[in-house]
N, CA, C and O atoms as a printed pandas DataFrame, in Angstrom:
     atom_number atom_name residue_name chain_id  residue_number  x_coord  y_coord  z_coord
0              1         N          MET        A               1  -15.509  -20.749    1.714
1              2        CA          MET        A               1  -14.144  -21.185    1.739
2              3         C          MET        A               1  -13.910  -21.866    3.082
3              4         O          MET        A               1  -14.349  -21.371    4.120
4              5         N          SER        A               2  -13.235  -22.975    3.059
5              6        CA          SER        A               2  -12.925  -23.691    4.292
6              7         C          SER        A               2  -11.420  -23.745    4.459
7              8         O          SER        A               2  -10.680  -24.035    3.519
8              9         N          ARG        A               3  -10.988  -23.463    5.660
9             10        CA          ARG        A               3   -9.553  -23.471    5.943
10            11         C          ARG        A               3   -9.351  -24.023    7.351
11            12         O          ARG        A               3   -9.863  -23.463    8.321
12            13         N          ASN        A               4   -8.606  -25.120    7.461
13            14        CA          ASN        A               4   -8.286  -25.720    8.750
14            15         C          ASN        A               4   -9.528  -25.987    9.605
15            16         O          ASN        A               4   -9.503  -25.757   10.814
16            17         N          GLY        A               5  -10.599  -26.463    8.996
17            18        CA          GLY        A               5  -11.806  -26.784    9.746
18            19         C          GLY        A               5  -12.665  -25.586   10.076
19            20         O          GLY        A               5  -13.608  -25.713   10.857
20            21         N          ASP        A               6  -12.375  -24.422    9.510
21            22        CA          ASP        A               6  -13.150  -23.218    9.758
22            23         C          ASP        A               6  -13.813  -22.773    8.458
23            24         O          ASP        A               6  -13.349  -23.108    7.368
24            25         N          LEU        A               7  -14.885  -22.029    8.582
25            26        CA          LEU        A               7  -15.611  -21.531    7.421
26            27         C          LEU        A               7  -15.427  -20.023    7.335
27            28         O          LEU        A               7  -15.671  -19.310    8.309
28            29         N          ILE        A               8  -14.997  -19.533    6.171
29            30        CA          ILE        A               8  -14.838  -18.105    5.941
30            31         C          ILE        A               8  -15.686  -17.748    4.731
31            32         O          ILE        A               8  -15.534  -18.335    3.659
32            33         N          GLU        A               9  -16.579  -16.784    4.908
33            34        CA          GLU        A               9  -17.534  -16.430    3.857
34            35         C          GLU        A               9  -17.588  -14.914    3.718
35            36         O          GLU        A               9  -17.678  -14.204    4.719
36            37         N          ARG        A              10  -17.535  -14.415    2.493
37            38        CA          ARG        A              10  -17.668  -12.974    2.279
38            39         C          ARG        A              10  -19.140  -12.600    2.412
39            40         O          ARG        A              10  -20.009  -13.239    1.818
40            41         N          VAL        A              11  -19.410  -11.559    3.197
41            42        CA          VAL        A              11  -20.785  -11.149    3.484
42            43         C          VAL        A              11  -20.908   -9.633    3.376
43            44         O          VAL        A              11  -19.910   -8.924    3.248
44            45         N          ALA        A              12  -22.146   -9.149    3.429
45            46        CA          ALA        A              12  -22.399   -7.708    3.355
46            47         C          ALA        A              12  -21.997   -7.001    4.645
47            48         O          ALA        A              12  -21.670   -5.815    4.612
48            49         N          GLY        A              13  -22.013   -7.693    5.772
49            50        CA          GLY        A              13  -21.652   -7.107    7.060
50            51         C          GLY        A              13  -22.491   -7.698    8.165
51            52         O          GLY        A              13  -23.425   -8.454    7.897
52            53         N          PRO        A              14  -22.179   -7.370    9.396
53            54        CA          PRO        A              14  -22.932   -7.895   10.528
54            55         C          PRO        A              14  -24.260   -7.177   10.679
55            56         O          PRO        A              14  -24.436   -6.072   10.167
56            57         N          PRO        A              15  -25.203   -7.808   11.389
57            58        CA          PRO        A              15  -26.456   -7.117   11.652
58            59         C          PRO        A              15  -26.206   -5.902   12.549
59            60         O          PRO        A              15  -25.397   -5.966   13.476
60            61         N          ALA        A              16  -26.889   -4.815   12.277
61            62        CA          ALA        A              16  -26.706   -3.604   13.088
62            63         C          ALA        A              16  -27.626   -3.669   14.303
63            64         O          ALA        A              16  -28.676   -4.304   14.204
64            65         N          PRO        A              17  -27.317   -3.083   15.395
65            66        CA          PRO        A              17  -26.024   -2.459   15.667
66            67         C          PRO        A              17  -24.993   -3.519   16.030
67            68         O          PRO        A              17  -25.341   -4.591   16.525
68            69         N          TYR        A              18  -23.749   -3.219   15.786
69            70        CA          TYR        A              18  -22.673   -4.131   16.162
70            71         C          TYR        A              18  -21.632   -3.361   16.965
71            72         O          TYR        A              18  -21.577   -2.132   16.921
72            73         N          PHE        A              19  -20.821   -4.094   17.688
73            74        CA          PHE        A              19  -19.829   -3.486   18.553
74            75         C          PHE        A              19  -18.448   -4.008   18.195
75            76         O          PHE        A              19  -18.220   -5.216   18.129
76            77         N          GLU        A              20  -17.547   -3.091   17.967
77            78        CA          GLU        A              20  -16.171   -3.442   17.633
78            79         C          GLU        A              20  -15.502   -4.061   18.862
79            80         O          GLU        A              20  -15.558   -3.495   19.954
80            81         N          THR        A              21  -14.880   -5.208   18.683
81            82        CA          THR        A              21  -14.182   -5.837   19.795
82            83         C          THR        A              21  -12.677   -5.696   19.691
83            84         O          THR        A              21  -11.973   -5.726   20.700
84            85         N          ARG        A              22  -12.186   -5.544   18.483
85            86        CA          ARG        A              22  -10.736   -5.389   18.305
86            87         C          ARG        A              22  -10.450   -4.791   16.937
87            88         O          ARG        A              22  -11.117   -5.117   15.955
88            89         N          ARG        A              23   -9.457   -3.917   16.880
89            90        CA          ARG        A              23   -9.002   -3.333   15.617
90            91         C          ARG        A              23   -7.488   -3.531   15.558
91            92         O          ARG        A              23   -6.765   -3.139   16.474
92            93         N          VAL        A              24   -7.022   -4.139   14.475
93            94        CA          VAL        A              24   -5.609   -4.459   14.325
94            95         C          VAL        A              24   -5.109   -3.894   13.003
95            96         O          VAL        A              24   -5.737   -4.084   11.961
96            97         N          ARG        A              25   -3.995   -3.209   13.047
97            98        CA          ARG        A              25   -3.371   -2.682   11.823
98            99         C          ARG        A              25   -2.158   -3.552   11.513
99           100         O          ARG        A              25   -1.271   -3.722   12.349
100          101         N          PHE        A              26   -2.132   -4.098   10.303
101          102        CA          PHE        A              26   -1.029   -4.961    9.886
102          103         C          PHE        A              26   -0.714   -4.659    8.433
103          104         O          PHE        A              26   -1.599   -4.693    7.578
104          105         N          ASP        A              27    0.543   -4.366    8.156
105          106        CA          ASP        A              27    0.973   -3.988    6.819
106          107         C          ASP        A              27    0.183   -2.737    6.426
107          108         O          ASP        A              27    0.225   -1.750    7.160
108          109         N          ARG        A              28   -0.526   -2.737    5.314
109          110        CA          ARG        A              28   -1.332   -1.582    4.928
110          111         C          ARG        A              28   -2.815   -1.874    5.067
111          112         O          ARG        A              28   -3.646   -1.227    4.430
112          113         N          ARG        A              29   -3.144   -2.849    5.900
113          114        CA          ARG        A              29   -4.549   -3.213    6.113
114          115         C          ARG        A              29   -4.922   -3.022    7.569
115          116         O          ARG        A              29   -4.094   -3.173    8.468
116          117         N          THR        A              30   -6.187   -2.684    7.782
117          118        CA          THR        A              30   -6.746   -2.621    9.124
118          119         C          THR        A              30   -7.822   -3.686    9.207
119          120         O          THR        A              30   -8.675   -3.786    8.326
120          121         N          TYR        A              31   -7.783   -4.479   10.264
121          122        CA          TYR        A              31   -8.762   -5.537   10.486
122          123         C          TYR        A              31   -9.622   -5.151   11.679
123          124         O          TYR        A              31   -9.113   -4.918   12.776
124          125         N          LEU        A              32  -10.923   -5.088   11.457
125          126        CA          LEU        A              32  -11.888   -4.790   12.505
126          127         C          LEU        A              32  -12.610   -6.091   12.815
127          128         O          LEU        A              32  -13.182   -6.709   11.917
128          129         N          VAL        A              33  -12.591   -6.511   14.061
129          130        CA          VAL        A              33  -13.221   -7.769   14.451
130          131         C          VAL        A              33  -14.471   -7.466   15.268
131          132         O          VAL        A              33  -14.428   -6.697   16.229
132          133         N          VAL        A              34  -15.581   -8.079   14.876
133          134        CA          VAL        A              34  -16.857   -7.935   15.564
134          135         C          VAL        A              34  -17.361   -9.335   15.867
135          136         O          VAL        A              34  -17.695  -10.082   14.947
136          137         N          CYS        A              35  -17.422   -9.703   17.134
137          138        CA          CYS        A              35  -17.898  -11.036   17.502
138          139         C          CYS        A              35  -19.388  -10.990   17.811
139          140         O          CYS        A              35  -19.850  -10.115   18.544
140          141         N          GLU        A              36  -20.129  -11.921   17.257
141          142        CA          GLU        A              36  -21.571  -12.012   17.442
142          143         C          GLU        A              36  -21.903  -13.368   18.038
143          144         O          GLU        A              36  -21.672  -14.390   17.392
144          145         N          ALA        A              37  -22.429  -13.406   19.232
145          146        CA          ALA        A              37  -22.754  -14.669   19.889
146          147         C          ALA        A              37  -23.936  -15.367   19.222
147          148         O          ALA        A              37  -24.048  -16.590   19.308
148          149         N          ALA        A              38  -24.814  -14.626   18.564
149          150        CA          ALA        A              38  -26.030  -15.201   18.003
150          151         C          ALA        A              38  -25.757  -16.289   16.967
151          152         O          ALA        A              38  -26.497  -17.270   16.900
152          153         N          ASP        A              39  -24.717  -16.136   16.166
153          154        CA          ASP        A              39  -24.444  -17.141   15.143
154          155         C          ASP        A              39  -23.105  -17.842   15.374
155          156         O          ASP        A              39  -22.579  -18.504   14.480
156          157         N          ASN        A              40  -22.562  -17.689   16.578
157          158        CA          ASN        A              40  -21.300  -18.346   16.938
158          159         C          ASN        A              40  -20.184  -18.032   15.962
159          160         O          ASN        A              40  -19.368  -18.895   15.639
160          161         N          GLY        A              41  -20.151  -16.812   15.500
161          162        CA          GLY        A              41  -19.118  -16.428   14.553
162          163         C          GLY        A              41  -18.584  -15.046   14.836
163          164         O          GLY        A              41  -19.059  -14.342   15.727
164          165         N          CYS        A              42  -17.596  -14.676   14.066
165          166        CA          CYS        A              42  -17.022  -13.335   14.147
166          167         C          CYS        A              42  -17.037  -12.726   12.758
167          168         O          CYS        A              42  -16.697  -13.381   11.773
168          169         N          TYR        A              43  -17.432  -11.474   12.693
169          170        CA          TYR        A              43  -17.352  -10.735   11.447
170          171         C          TYR        A              43  -16.017  -10.006   11.438
171          172         O          TYR        A              43  -15.606   -9.435   12.449
172          173         N          ILE        A              44  -15.349  -10.026   10.308
173          174        CA          ILE        A              44  -14.064   -9.357   10.173
174          175         C          ILE        A              44  -14.163   -8.390    8.996
175          176         O          ILE        A              44  -14.492   -8.784    7.877
176          177         N          ARG        A              45  -13.876   -7.138    9.264
177          178        CA          ARG        A              45  -13.887   -6.112    8.217
178          179         C          ARG        A              45  -12.436   -5.830    7.850
179          180         O          ARG        A              45  -11.616   -5.532    8.718
180          181         N          VAL        A              46  -12.125   -5.924    6.565
181          182        CA          VAL        A              46  -10.776   -5.663    6.083
182          183         C          VAL        A              46  -10.795   -4.315    5.368
183          184         O          VAL        A              46  -11.491   -4.134    4.369
184          185         N          GLU        A              47  -10.021   -3.378    5.898
185          186        CA          GLU        A              47   -9.907   -2.049    5.303
186          187         C          GLU        A              47   -8.505   -1.927    4.728
187          188         O          GLU        A              47   -7.513   -2.027    5.451
188          189         N          GLU        A              48   -8.434   -1.713    3.440
189          190        CA          GLU        A              48   -7.147   -1.604    2.767
190          191         C          GLU        A              48   -7.077   -0.258    2.057
191          192         O          GLU        A              48   -8.057    0.186    1.459
192          193         N          GLU        A              49   -5.922    0.388    2.123
193          194        CA          GLU        A              49   -5.757    1.698    1.509
194          195         C          GLU        A              49   -6.103    1.635    0.022
195          196         O          GLU        A              49   -5.591    0.787   -0.709
196          197         N          GLY        A              50   -6.978    2.541   -0.416
197          198        CA          GLY        A              50   -7.333    2.630   -1.825
198          199         C          GLY        A              50   -8.370    1.624   -2.292
199          200         O          GLY        A              50   -8.613    1.515   -3.494
200          201         N          ALA        A              51   -8.992    0.883   -1.375
201          202        CA          ALA        A              51   -9.995   -0.125   -1.759
202          203         C          ALA        A              51  -11.215   -0.006   -0.849
203          204         O          ALA        A              51  -11.129    0.506    0.267
204          205         N          ASP        A              52  -12.354   -0.490   -1.350
205          206        CA          ASP        A              52  -13.563   -0.520   -0.532
206          207         C          ASP        A              52  -13.404   -1.560    0.575
207          208         O          ASP        A              52  -12.782   -2.600    0.358
208          209         N          PRO        A              53  -13.957   -1.292    1.760
209          210        CA          PRO        A              53  -13.880   -2.284    2.843
210          211         C          PRO        A              53  -14.640   -3.557    2.474
211          212         O          PRO        A              53  -15.640   -3.514    1.757
212          213         N          ARG        A              54  -14.152   -4.682    2.975
213          214        CA          ARG        A              54  -14.787   -5.987    2.739
214          215         C          ARG        A              54  -15.099   -6.635    4.074
215          216         O          ARG        A              54  -14.305   -6.551    5.011
216          217         N          TRP        A              55  -16.253   -7.283    4.164
217          218        CA          TRP        A              55  -16.658   -8.011    5.369
218          219         C          TRP        A              55  -16.588   -9.505    5.110
219          220         O          TRP        A              55  -16.944   -9.972    4.028
220          221         N          TYR        A              56  -16.127  -10.254    6.107
221          222        CA          TYR        A              56  -16.103  -11.713    6.058
222          223         C          TYR        A              56  -16.710  -12.247    7.341
223          224         O          TYR        A              56  -16.579  -11.643    8.405
224          225         N          LEU        A              57  -17.375  -13.384    7.229
225          226        CA          LEU        A              57  -17.909  -14.072    8.398
226          227         C          LEU        A              57  -17.038  -15.295    8.637
227          228         O          LEU        A              57  -16.875  -16.129    7.747
228          229         N          PHE        A              58  -16.485  -15.402    9.822
229          230        CA          PHE        A              58  -15.610  -16.510   10.201
230          231         C          PHE        A              58  -16.338  -17.346   11.239
231          232         O          PHE        A              58  -16.738  -16.831   12.283
232          233         N          ARG        A              59  -16.514  -18.645   10.958
233          234        CA          ARG        A              59  -17.181  -19.545   11.903
234          235         C          ARG        A              59  -16.420  -20.847   12.003
235          236         O          ARG        A              59  -15.883  -21.343   11.013
236          237         N          ASP        A              60  -16.377  -21.387   13.180
237          238        CA          ASP        A              60  -15.837  -22.717   13.413
238          239         C          ASP        A              60  -16.862  -23.708   12.877
239          240         O          ASP        A              60  -18.048  -23.580   13.179
240          241         N          GLU        A              61  -16.435  -24.695   12.089
241          242        CA          GLU        A              61  -17.387  -25.659   11.512
242          243         C          GLU        A              61  -18.116  -26.450   12.579
243          244         O          GLU        A              61  -19.171  -27.014   12.289
244          245         N          GLY        A              62  -17.614  -26.519   13.784
245          246        CA          GLY        A              62  -18.283  -27.229   14.869
246          247         C          GLY        A              62  -19.292  -26.383   15.610
247          248         O          GLY        A              62  -19.894  -26.847   16.578
248          249         N          SER        A              63  -19.491  -25.135   15.173
249          250        CA          SER        A              63  -20.403  -24.248   15.890
250          251         C          SER        A              63  -21.847  -24.691   15.711
251          252         O          SER        A              63  -22.183  -25.399   14.761
252          253         N          ALA        A              64  -22.683  -24.265   16.630
253          254        CA          ALA        A              64  -24.104  -24.629   16.599
254          255         C          ALA        A              64  -24.789  -24.103   15.345
255          256         O          ALA        A              64  -25.763  -24.697   14.883
256          257         N          ALA        A              65  -24.299  -23.003   14.788
257          258        CA          ALA        A              65  -24.929  -22.412   13.603
258          259         C          ALA        A              65  -24.816  -23.319   12.392
259          260         O          ALA        A              65  -25.631  -23.218   11.475
260          261         N          LEU        A              66  -23.847  -24.182   12.366
261          262        CA          LEU        A              66  -23.640  -25.034   11.201
262          263         C          LEU        A              66  -24.077  -26.478   11.428
263          264         O          LEU        A              66  -23.990  -27.303   10.518
264          265         N          GLN        A              67  -24.535  -26.780   12.605
265          266        CA          GLN        A              67  -24.918  -28.174   12.882
266          267         C          GLN        A              67  -26.360  -28.434   12.520
267          268         O          GLN        A              67  -26.846  -29.553   12.688
């Protein structure tokens, strides 16, 4: 999925081990952000009450990983 020049892709999760950089609670969802320098992207875990967690990979289309 592309949005505003960025790439968002649903993935299984970041490579282990990973380090949480930020956790944000908004509405009934918790967003866990894990930034990985290796692929110039950030993994975002969405935790919603009553649902399995989902991981997404967010990358800027201008990043080295996509060139």
